[in-house]
C-alpha positions as CSV (number, residue, x, y, z in Angstrom):
1,M,16.0,-16.1,11.3
2,D,16.3,-13.5,14.0
3,F,13.5,-11.0,14.6
4,T,14.8,-7.6,15.8
5,P,12.1,-6.2,18.1
6,S,10.9,-2.6,17.6
7,A,9.4,-0.1,19.9
8,A,5.6,-0.6,20.4
9,F,3.6,1.4,17.9
10,S,6.6,2.8,16.1
11,V,5.7,3.4,12.5
12,G,7.3,3.9,9.1
13,M,6.1,4.4,5.6
14,E,7.3,3.7,2.1
15,L,5.7,5.7,-0.7
16,E,6.1,4.5,-4.3
17,L,5.6,7.5,-6.6
18,Q,5.2,7.9,-10.3
19,L,7.9,9.9,-12.2
20,L,6.3,11.9,-15.0
21,D,7.3,13.8,-18.1
22,P,5.7,17.2,-17.4
23,V,4.7,17.7,-21.1
24,T,3.2,14.4,-22.1
25,L,2.4,13.4,-18.5
26,D,3.4,9.8,-19.4
27,L,5.7,7.9,-17.0
28,A,9.4,8.9,-17.3
29,E,12.2,6.4,-16.7
30,A,14.2,8.9,-14.7
31,V,15.0,7.4,-11.3
32,L,18.7,7.1,-12.1
33,P,19.3,10.8,-13.0
34,L,17.1,11.7,-10.0
35,L,19.2,9.7,-7.6
36,A,22.4,11.2,-9.1
37,T,21.2,14.6,-7.7
38,Y,21.2,13.2,-4.2
39,G,24.2,12.6,-2.0
40,D,24.6,9.6,0.2
41,Q,21.3,9.1,1.9
42,H,18.8,6.3,2.6
43,S,15.4,7.9,2.2
44,V,15.0,8.3,-1.6
45,K,15.5,5.0,-3.4
46,P,14.9,3.2,-6.7
47,E,12.4,0.5,-7.1
48,F,12.7,-2.4,-9.6
49,L,11.3,-0.3,-12.4
50,Q,13.0,3.0,-13.5
51,N,9.7,5.0,-13.7
52,T,9.3,4.7,-9.9
53,V,10.9,6.5,-7.0
54,E,10.4,5.3,-3.4
55,V,10.4,7.7,-0.5
56,V,11.2,5.9,2.8
57,S,10.5,7.6,6.1
58,P,12.7,7.3,9.2
59,V,11.2,5.3,12.1
60,A,8.7,7.5,13.9
61,A,7.3,7.2,17.4
62,D,4.0,8.7,16.3
63,L,2.2,10.2,13.4
64,N,3.3,13.8,14.1
65,Q,6.9,12.7,13.6
66,L,6.0,10.6,10.6
67,E,4.2,13.5,9.0
68,A,7.1,16.0,9.7
69,S,9.7,13.7,8.2
70,L,7.7,12.8,5.1
71,R,6.8,16.5,4.4
72,T,10.5,17.4,4.5
73,L,11.5,14.4,2.3
74,L,8.7,15.1,-0.3
75,A,9.4,18.8,-0.5
76,E,13.0,18.1,-1.2
77,L,12.0,15.5,-3.8
78,L,9.9,18.2,-5.6
79,T,12.9,20.5,-5.6
80,H,15.2,17.8,-7.1
81,L,12.5,16.9,-9.8
82,E,12.1,20.6,-10.8
83,Q,15.8,20.9,-11.4
84,L,15.5,17.9,-13.8
85,G,12.4,19.1,-15.5
86,L,10.3,16.3,-14.1
87,A,7.0,15.9,-12.3
88,V,5.5,13.4,-9.8
89,C,2.2,12.0,-8.7
90,G,0.7,9.3,-6.5
91,A,-1.8,6.6,-7.7
92,G,-1.9,2.8,-7.8
93,T,-1.6,2.8,-11.6
94,H,-0.9,5.3,-14.4
95,P,-4.0,6.0,-16.4
96,F,-2.7,5.7,-19.9
97,H,0.9,4.4,-19.8
98,R,1.4,1.4,-22.1
99,R,5.1,0.7,-22.7
100,P,6.9,-2.2,-20.9
101,A,9.1,-0.6,-18.3
102,T,12.9,-0.9,-17.9
103,Y,14.3,-2.7,-14.9
104,T,16.6,-0.8,-12.6
105,P,20.3,-2.0,-12.6
106,G,21.4,-4.0,-9.6
107,E,21.9,-7.6,-8.6
108,R,18.5,-8.0,-6.9
109,Y,16.7,-6.4,-9.8
110,R,18.6,-8.6,-12.3
111,L,17.3,-11.6,-10.4
112,M,13.8,-10.2,-10.6
113,A,14.2,-9.6,-14.3
114,R,15.3,-13.2,-14.8
115,N,12.4,-14.6,-12.6
116,Y,9.6,-12.3,-13.9
117,G,10.7,-11.3,-17.4
118,W,7.9,-9.7,-19.4
119,L,5.5,-10.0,-16.5
120,G,7.6,-7.8,-14.2
121,Q,8.1,-5.1,-16.9
122,N,4.4,-4.8,-17.4
123,Q,3.3,-4.8,-13.8
124,V,3.7,-1.1,-13.6
125,T,2.0,-0.4,-10.2
126,F,2.6,1.8,-7.2
127,A,1.9,1.2,-3.5
128,T,1.8,2.6,0.0
129,H,3.5,0.4,2.5
130,V,3.2,0.9,6.3
131,H,5.6,-0.7,8.8
132,L,4.2,-1.3,12.3
133,G,6.7,-1.9,15.1
134,M,6.4,-5.3,16.7
135,P,7.9,-6.9,19.8
136,S,8.5,-10.3,18.4
137,G,8.0,-12.6,15.4
138,G,5.3,-14.5,17.1
139,E,3.2,-11.3,17.7
140,T,3.8,-10.3,14.1
141,L,2.3,-13.5,12.9
142,T,-0.6,-13.3,15.3
143,L,-1.5,-9.9,14.1
144,M,-1.1,-11.0,10.5
145,G,-3.8,-13.5,11.1
146,E,-6.0,-11.0,12.9
147,L,-5.6,-8.3,10.2
148,K,-6.3,-10.6,7.2
149,P,-10.1,-10.3,7.4
150,F,-9.6,-6.5,7.2
151,L,-7.7,-6.7,3.8
152,P,-10.8,-6.0,1.7
153,L,-11.6,-2.9,3.7
154,L,-8.0,-1.7,3.2
155,V,-8.2,-2.4,-0.5
156,A,-11.3,-0.3,-0.8
157,L,-10.2,2.6,1.4
158,S,-6.9,3.0,-0.5
159,A,-8.4,2.3,-4.0
160,S,-6.6,4.6,-6.4
161,S,-6.2,2.7,-9.7
162,P,-9.4,2.7,-11.8
163,F,-7.6,3.2,-15.2
164,W,-5.1,1.0,-17.1
165,H,-3.6,1.5,-20.5
166,G,-6.0,4.2,-21.4
167,S,-9.2,2.4,-20.4
168,D,-11.6,2.5,-17.4
169,T,-11.2,-1.0,-16.0
170,G,-14.5,-1.0,-14.1
171,F,-12.4,-1.6,-11.0
172,A,-11.6,0.8,-8.1
173,A,-8.2,-0.8,-7.4
174,F,-7.1,-2.5,-10.6
175,R,-3.5,-2.6,-9.2
176,Q,-4.7,-5.7,-7.2
177,R,-5.6,-7.5,-10.4
178,V,-2.4,-6.7,-12.1
179,L,-0.3,-8.0,-9.2
180,A,-2.5,-11.2,-8.9
181,A,-0.5,-12.7,-11.8
182,S,2.6,-13.0,-9.7
183,R,3.2,-15.9,-7.4
184,T,4.3,-14.1,-4.2
185,Y,1.6,-11.4,-4.2
186,G,-1.7,-11.5,-2.4
187,I,-3.2,-12.9,0.8
188,P,-0.5,-14.4,3.0
189,P,-0.7,-18.0,4.3
190,D,-1.3,-18.7,8.0
191,F,1.6,-19.6,10.3
192,P,1.0,-20.9,13.8
193,D,4.3,-19.6,15.2
194,W,7.6,-18.1,14.2
195,P,9.4,-21.4,13.7
196,A,6.7,-22.3,11.1
197,F,7.5,-19.2,9.2
198,E,11.2,-19.9,9.4
199,R,10.6,-23.4,8.0
200,Y,8.6,-21.9,5.1
201,Y,11.4,-19.4,4.4
202,A,14.2,-22.0,4.6
203,T,12.4,-24.3,2.2
204,M,11.7,-21.6,-0.4
205,R,15.2,-20.2,-0.2
206,R,16.8,-23.6,-0.7
207,A,14.4,-24.2,-3.6
208,G,15.7,-20.9,-5.2
209,V,12.2,-19.3,-5.0
210,L,13.3,-16.6,-2.5
211,G,16.6,-14.8,-2.2
212,S,15.6,-12.8,0.9
213,V,12.5,-11.9,2.8
214,R,12.1,-8.9,0.5
215,D,11.2,-11.3,-2.3
216,I,7.9,-12.1,-0.4
217,H,5.3,-9.6,-1.6
218,W,2.3,-10.7,0.4
219,D,-0.4,-8.1,1.3
220,L,0.9,-8.5,4.9
221,R,4.4,-9.7,5.6
222,P,6.9,-9.9,8.5
223,A,10.0,-7.7,8.1
224,P,12.3,-9.3,10.7
225,Q,15.3,-7.1,9.8
226,F,13.2,-4.0,10.8
227,G,11.1,-5.7,13.6
228,T,7.9,-4.8,11.8
229,L,4.7,-6.0,10.3
230,E,4.6,-4.5,6.8
231,V,1.1,-3.7,5.4
232,R,1.5,-3.7,1.6
233,V,-2.0,-4.1,0.3
234,M,-2.8,-0.4,-0.2
235,D,-2.5,1.6,-3.5
236,A,-0.3,4.6,-3.7
237,Q,-2.2,7.7,-2.5
238,P,-2.6,11.1,-4.3
239,T,-1.7,13.0,-1.2
240,L,0.4,12.6,1.9
241,A,-2.6,13.3,4.0
242,E,-4.5,10.3,2.6
243,A,-1.5,8.0,3.2
244,L,-1.2,9.3,6.8
245,A,-4.9,8.6,7.4
246,L,-4.4,5.0,6.4
247,A,-1.4,4.7,8.7
248,A,-3.6,6.2,11.6
249,L,-6.3,3.6,10.9
250,L,-3.7,0.7,11.0
251,R,-2.1,1.9,14.2
252,A,-5.5,2.3,15.9
253,L,-6.7,-1.0,14.6
254,V,-3.6,-2.8,16.0
255,R,-4.2,-1.2,19.4
256,F,-7.8,-2.4,19.3
257,L,-7.0,-5.9,18.3
258,Q,-4.3,-6.3,20.9
259,A,-6.5,-4.9,23.7
260,A,-9.6,-7.0,22.6
261,R,-7.7,-10.3,22.1
262,G,-9.4,-13.1,24.0
263,C,-12.3,-11.0,25.2
264,W,-14.0,-10.0,21.9
265,T,-15.9,-12.0,19.3
266,P,-15.7,-10.2,15.9
267,P,-18.7,-10.4,13.5
268,A,-18.3,-13.2,11.0
269,V,-17.3,-10.9,8.2
270,L,-14.2,-9.8,10.2
271,A,-13.4,-13.1,11.9
272,P,-10.9,-15.6,10.4
273,Q,-12.4,-16.8,7.2
274,P,-11.9,-19.6,4.7
275,W,-9.3,-18.6,2.1
276,W,-11.8,-18.8,-0.7
277,I,-14.2,-16.3,1.0
278,L,-11.4,-13.8,1.8
279,R,-10.0,-14.1,-1.7
280,D,-13.4,-13.3,-3.2
281,N,-14.1,-10.4,-0.8
282,C,-10.7,-8.9,-1.8
283,F,-11.7,-9.2,-5.5
284,I,-15.1,-7.6,-4.8
285,A,-13.5,-4.8,-2.9
286,S,-11.0,-4.1,-5.7
287,R,-13.8,-4.0,-8.2
288,D,-16.5,-2.1,-6.3
289,G,-14.5,0.0,-3.8
290,M,-16.7,1.3,-1.0
291,E,-19.8,0.2,-2.9
292,A,-18.8,-3.4,-2.4
293,S,-21.0,-5.9,-0.6
294,Q,-18.9,-8.5,1.2
295,I,-19.6,-12.2,1.8
296,A,-20.3,-12.1,5.5
297,S,-20.7,-15.7,6.5
298,L,-20.6,-19.3,5.5
299,E,-24.3,-19.1,4.8
300,G,-23.7,-16.6,2.0
301,D,-25.0,-13.5,3.8
302,R,-23.8,-10.2,2.5
303,M,-22.8,-6.9,4.3
304,P,-22.1,-3.6,2.6
305,L,-18.5,-2.5,2.9
306,R,-19.6,1.0,4.0
307,Q,-21.3,-0.5,7.0
308,I,-18.1,-2.5,7.8
309,A,-16.1,0.7,7.6
310,A,-18.4,2.5,9.9
311,L,-18.2,-0.4,12.4
312,V,-14.4,-0.6,12.3
313,L,-14.0,3.2,12.7
314,G,-16.3,3.1,15.7
315,W,-14.4,0.2,17.3
316,V,-11.0,1.7,16.9
317,R,-11.7,5.4,17.8
318,P,-11.6,4.9,21.6
319,W,-8.2,3.2,21.2
320,A,-6.7,5.7,18.9
321,A,-3.9,8.0,20.2
322,A,-4.5,11.7,20.3
323,D,-2.4,12.3,17.1
324,E,-4.3,9.6,15.2
325,R,-7.9,10.9,15.8
326,P,-7.7,13.9,13.4
327,W,-6.6,11.5,10.7
328,L,-9.5,9.1,11.4
329,D,-11.8,12.1,11.1
330,R,-10.2,12.9,7.8
331,L,-10.6,9.4,6.5
332,E,-14.3,9.4,7.5
333,G,-14.7,12.6,5.6
334,S,-13.0,11.1,2.5
335,I,-15.3,8.1,2.6
336,A,-18.3,10.5,2.5
337,A,-16.8,12.9,-0.1
338,G,-15.2,10.4,-2.5
339,L,-12.0,8.3,-2.3
340,P,-9.2,8.7,-4.9
341,Y,-10.7,6.3,-7.5
342,T,-13.9,8.3,-7.4
343,R,-12.1,11.6,-7.9
344,Q,-10.1,10.2,-10.8
345,R,-13.3,9.1,-12.6
346,L,-14.9,12.4,-12.0
347,Q,-11.9,14.2,-13.5
348,R,-12.0,11.9,-16.5
349,N,-15.7,12.5,-17.0
350,R,-15.2,16.3,-16.8
351,D,-12.7,16.7,-19.6
352,G,-12.7,13.3,-21.3
353,R,-8.8,13.1,-21.2
354,Y,-6.6,10.7,-19.2
355,Q,-3.9,13.4,-19.4
356,G,-6.3,15.5,-17.3
357,V,-6.4,12.8,-14.7
358,V,-2.6,12.8,-14.4
359,A,-2.4,16.6,-14.3
360,A,-4.9,16.7,-11.5
361,L,-3.0,14.0,-9.6
362,A,0.3,15.9,-9.9
363,E,-1.4,19.1,-8.7
364,E,-3.0,17.3,-5.8
365,F,0.3,15.9,-4.7
366,R,2.0,19.3,-4.9
367,A,-0.9,21.1,-3.2
368,G,-0.9,18.6,-0.4
369,L,2.6,19.7,0.6
370,A,1.9,23.4,0.5
């Protein structure tokens, strides 16, 4: 399997967004009529369920380029949706949608329908994916291993899915629990080198488990066709600004990890951990968000996730590029003021209606592009 190298610190983003009926505010299975309003282009795409639209940025050299391209694409999307009488919002789950969704036509999605059946139709979730440019497959796998202990923090910082089927789940990021039922989602395994990953892929492909690398849905995965490490663990965000802040953190974190490699000993909570500790810390983060207390050592010590977030932001800030620092400031402010899952719960408490939560999400998305 060839890995196509990418420019260092190049970045791309995929935003999975919810298509909405503007009257009921329920999900609308409308991606096919939406795509029919577009010409031949590669930035607005279907996902495997018809209530989802995916907006894919071009490759960007920095966050300024990334923001500019996504603002243009999302503004155009709003125009197309208005012409069809539709609305859109960003969050990891829809607060009250209950119906099984319809698969999108296409060979790959037909295979997914056969492999996942009822499970796939009911895993109605939405994510933010960030692609980070990598020089080689080996470096991609090294960074995958180094980033794994940070997965609980990324879960909490992006948490935007407290509601499911008209109920408060008690979780900040319930999307994580919905996806846990599928076999190729979650924490990736460790690979010592690129040939080991190639062996894994060849075995799974021959066994009929995988048709392509895109059938791997780990929280972190190599994307050899793009030359990137793809970070997939994060919920869809209510605003473009919140998605960009997460991308800024990831880029600065990669700079820090590469610069500190071999001369830095991380605290135990952010060092490579046994799978069972990392798995539980991801669960705790998905349930408690920024109020989580993480298992910090083999002795069972605990550490507040807010303290971990403050440590990480302090470490990466000196390594952040100039265009990343304002977004890190914004992320710090969001942690203090309340992340998306907190805002959704406050809205629900104000008017007692899940429709009010969706209306507020749709307005946030639109206002964020003004």
